[in-house]
LUMKOL-593163 format. One record per residue (C-alpha): residue in one letter; x, y, z. Coordinates in steps of 0.1 Angstrom, whole numbers, padded with zeros to 4 digits, always signed. Layout:
residues N
aXYZ...
END
This chain:
residues 256
m-0057-0255-0017a-0042-0221-0009a-0009-0217+0008p-0006-0191+0036a+0017-0161+0029g+0052-0169+0039s+0050-0206+0032h+0063-0226+0003p+0038-0233-0025a+0025-0268-0030s+0040-0290-0057p+0026-0290-0083p+0016-0253-0081a-0019-0246-0071i-0025-0225-0102p-0005-0221-0134g+0023-0195-0133k+0010-0177-0163a-0024-0174-0148a-0009-0160-0116v+0011-0133-0136a-0020-0125-0157a-0041-0121-0125c-0015-0098-0110a-0013-0077-0141a-0051-0074-0143m-0052-0063-0106a-0026-0036-0113v-0044-0023-0143s-0078-0024-0126y-0065-0006-0095v-0055+0024-0116a-0083+0022-0143v-0111+0022-0117l-0099+0056-0104y-0110+0072-0137a-0143+0053-0138p-0165+0081-0123t-0157+0105-0151l-0149+0082-0181l-0175+0054-0176l-0201+0067-0152r-0200+0102-0169l-0202+0120-0136p-0193+0157-0136p-0158+0165-0123a-0154+0169-0086t-0160+0204-0073s-0134+0202-0045l-0103+0184-0035r-0122+0166-0007a-0149+0154-0031f-0123+0143-0056f-0105+0121-0031h-0137+0108-0016r-0145+0094-0051r-0111+0079-0053f-0114+0063-0019v-0146+0046-0030c-0130+0035-0063a-0099+0021-0045a-0121+0002-0021v-0141-0014-0049s-0110-0024-0068s-0094-0038-0036a-0125-0058-0028a-0126-0072-0063s-0089-0082-0061v-0095-0100-0028l-0125-0119-0042a-0106-0128-0074t-0076-0141-0053a-0098-0161-0030a-0115-0177-0060l-0082-0185-0078l-0066-0200-0047g-0097-0219-0035v-0099-0200-0002w-0136-0208+0000n-0127-0244+0004l-0108-0238+0037s-0130-0247+0066d-0109-0227+0091s-0114-0190+0088s-0080-0183+0104m-0063-0202+0076a-0083-0183+0050l-0072-0150+0065a-0036-0162+0068v-0036-0165+0030f-0038-0127+0029g-0012-0123+0057i-0038-0116+0084r-0025-0136+0113s-0024-0133+0151d+0005-0157+0159h+0039-0140+0167l+0023-0107+0158l+0045-0087+0182e+0078-0100+0170a+0067-0098+0133v+0057-0062+0136v+0079-0045+0162i+0113-0058+0151p+0110-0049+0114l+0094-0015+0124l+0123-0007+0147l+0148-0017+0120t+0131+0005+0094s+0129+0034+0119l+0167+0035+0121v+0168+0047+0085y+0147+0077+0096a+0162+0083+0130g+0177+0116+0120s+0144+0129+0107f+0126+0117+0138i+0150+0135+0161a+0149+0167+0141r+0111+0167+0141l+0110+0160+0179w+0135+0188+0185a+0114+0212+0164m+0082+0202+0182s+0098+0206+0217s+0112+0240+0207s+0079+0253+0195c+0060+0242+0226g+0047+0270+0248t+0035+0293+0219d+0012+0288+0190d+0016+0302+0155d+0005+0337+0167g+0029+0337+0196v+0001+0331+0222g+0010+0308+0251v-0003+0273+0247s+0007+0240+0264c+0024+0211+0244t-0007+0190+0251d-0031+0215+0236k-0008+0220+0206l-0007+0182+0201a-0044+0180+0204r-0049+0207+0178w-0024+0190+0154m-0043+0157+0158q-0076+0173+0152t-0063+0192+0121s-0048+0160+0107l-0079+0139+0112q-0099+0165+0092d-0072+0167+0064v-0082+0145+0034m-0046+0143+0023v-0037+0127+0056w-0064+0100+0051r-0052+0095+0015n-0014+0093+0024y-0016+0073+0056v-0048+0053+0056v-0066+0046+0023a-0037+0045-0002p-0014+0024+0020f-0041+0000+0031t-0055-0007-0004e-0020-0008-0020e-0007-0034+0005l-0039-0054+0002v-0038-0056-0036f-0001-0055-0044r+0012-0076-0015a-0016-0095+0002c-0032-0106-0030m-0004-0108-0055i+0023-0125-0034p+0002-0155-0024l-0009-0158-0061l+0028-0159-0072l+0038-0183-0044c+0010-0207-0054g+0020-0202-0090g+0052-0220-0084f+0076-0190-0084k+0106-0190-0061m+0105-0166-0032y+0135-0145-0043n+0120-0141-0077i+0088-0129-0062i+0107-0104-0039f+0124-0088-0069l+0097-0091-0095s+0064-0084-0076p+0071-0047-0070i+0072-0042-0108f+0034-0045-0108f+0032-0018-0082s+0056+0005-0100l+0038+0001-0133a+0006+0012-0116h+0022+0046-0111l+0026+0052-0149n-0007+0071-0148h+0011+0099-0130l+0029+0106-0163f-0004+0114-0179e-0016+0134-0150l+0016+0155-0149h+0013+0161-0187q-0023+0174-0181q-0010+0198-0155g+0013+0214-0181c+0045+0197-0171n+0068+0190-0201f+0074+0155-0211m+0111+0151-0201r+0104+0166-0166s+0074+0144-0162l+0094+0114-0172l+0121+0123-0147i+0096+0127-0119v+0079+0094-0127g+0112+0076-0132v+0124+0086-0097q+0091+0076-0083l+0093+0042-0100g+0128+0037-0087y+0120+0042-0050t+0088+0023-0052v+0107-0007-0066i+0134-0005-0038f+0108-0002-0010g+0087-0029-0028w+0116-0053-0025y+0119-0046+0012a+0081-0049+0018a+0078-0081-0002f+0107-0096+0018l+0090-0087+0050f+0057-0100+0039i+0071-0134+0028r+0094-0136+0058t+0068-0128+0085g+0036-0138+0068e+0021-0106+0082s+0006-0080+0058c+0005-0053+0085v+0043-0054+0086s+0048-0042+0050y+0020-0016+0057c+0038-0001+0087c+0073-0003+0074s+0066+0009+0038h+0041+0037+0045i+0037+0047+0081v+0074+0051+0089
END
């Protein structure tokens, strides 16, 4: 029987440890590989615009995430749970203590970016009263325009909705319960599970090379990216295990 996120795994483990690691590795590979399926496997022509390109990737990420959830549910025997709330709790979807589990970590994480927040608010308040052309406009109208522009921007959807949601679903909500039920200790999971997420970014090395970036510069860019994804992955994994709430790691690792 599956153990909810944040709880200790049963003894003996629900699944073999090697099977849990293999499943996590397969999810990481499939999450990246499926992004290239439209052109490499389905032989579809290249996307004609940035919006069409990301729409394809959104669909691919959704398919990969759904497959990971189904695989995790099958491996952990989630289908055998009679209570739907327990089944959802396996993936960190819970309603108990939601306020404390989300607000406190979010406020703590926000302290790191307090300077940036204040600077942005100061810039926004200073620019209120005029638009980019110097024409008078209220702060409310300017905020409404900004929100409308953001909702129509495919990069906003990519950076703040689709990518964070699918990444947290696959690399935290699916992998951490698998590793917990595989008999791994919590501190080992906190420090090792982000490796799967970091390795999933190695495809950026290939993409940078295709864009004409030299190998050493590409390696440096990807290396820095891997470094901060590991650090934030430790923090997100700790929050997920400590609170049992998947939305905590989503908010603290991506939104803030």
